[in-house]
C-alpha positions in Angstrom: 0.0 0.0 0.0 1.4 3.4 -0.8 1.2 6.4 1.5 -0.6 8.7 -0.9 -3.7 8.6 1.4 -2.1 11.3 3.6 -0.6 13.4 0.8 -2.9 16.3 1.5 -1.3 16.8 5.0 1.9 18.6 5.7 4.9 16.7 7.1 4.2 17.9 10.6 0.5 17.7 11.7 -1.7 19.0 14.5 -3.9 17.1 16.9 -6.9 18.2 14.7 -5.1 16.7 11.6 -4.5 13.5 13.6 -8.2 13.3 14.4 -9.1 13.7 10.8 -6.6 11.2 9.5 -7.6 8.5 11.9 -11.3 9.4 12.2 -11.0 9.5 16.0 -12.1 11.9 18.7 -9.9 14.4 20.7 -9.6 12.1 23.7 -8.5 9.2 21.6 -6.0 11.3 19.8 -4.4 12.6 23.0 -4.5 9.1 24.4 -2.4 7.8 21.5 0.1 10.7 21.9 0.4 10.4 25.7 0.8 6.7 25.6 3.7 6.9 23.1 1.8 4.8 20.5 2.4 7.7 18.0 5.9 9.2 18.3 5.8 12.9 19.0 7.8 15.8 20.4 6.3 17.9 23.1 7.1 21.6 23.2 5.4 23.1 26.2 1.8 22.2 25.9 2.0 21.7 22.1 2.5 18.4 20.3 4.7 18.3 17.2 3.5 15.2 15.3 5.5 14.0 12.3 3.2 12.6 9.6 5.7 9.7 9.3 4.8 8.7 12.9 1.2 8.3 12.0 2.1 6.2 9.0 4.4 4.1 11.2 1.6 3.7 13.7 -0.7 2.3 11.1 2.0 0.0 9.7 1.8 1.4 6.2 5.6 1.4 5.8 6.9 -1.7 4.1 7.6 -4.4 6.7 6.3 -2.3 9.7 3.9 -3.8 12.1 0.9 -1.8 13.3 1.3 -0.4 16.7 -0.9 -1.5 19.6 -2.2 0.5 22.5 -2.7 -1.2 25.9 -5.5 -0.3 28.2 -5.0 1.4 31.5 -6.3 -0.1 34.7 -9.4 2.1 34.8 -10.1 1.5 31.1 -9.8 -2.2 31.5 -12.3 -2.2 34.5 -14.7 0.0 32.5 -14.5 -2.4 29.6 -15.1 -5.4 31.8 -18.2 -3.7 33.3 -19.6 -2.9 29.9 -19.6 -6.6 28.9 
């Protein structure tokens, strides 16, 4: 698969761009960034997100495995309660 799907985005993206790219909400986007699932640089309160990190996260690079995100204790308990 080629990476033209994100060609409309600049090489450094914002959290809003990340939400749009992955079709996720704000909390999920910040969760991915805070967990380290998507490599980023933090400058003060701002996240600098390389587009390549999102592509790596999705496993779109040749030979790359998609990243996984583990649940925190609270999220795991909430998930178990919802079953």
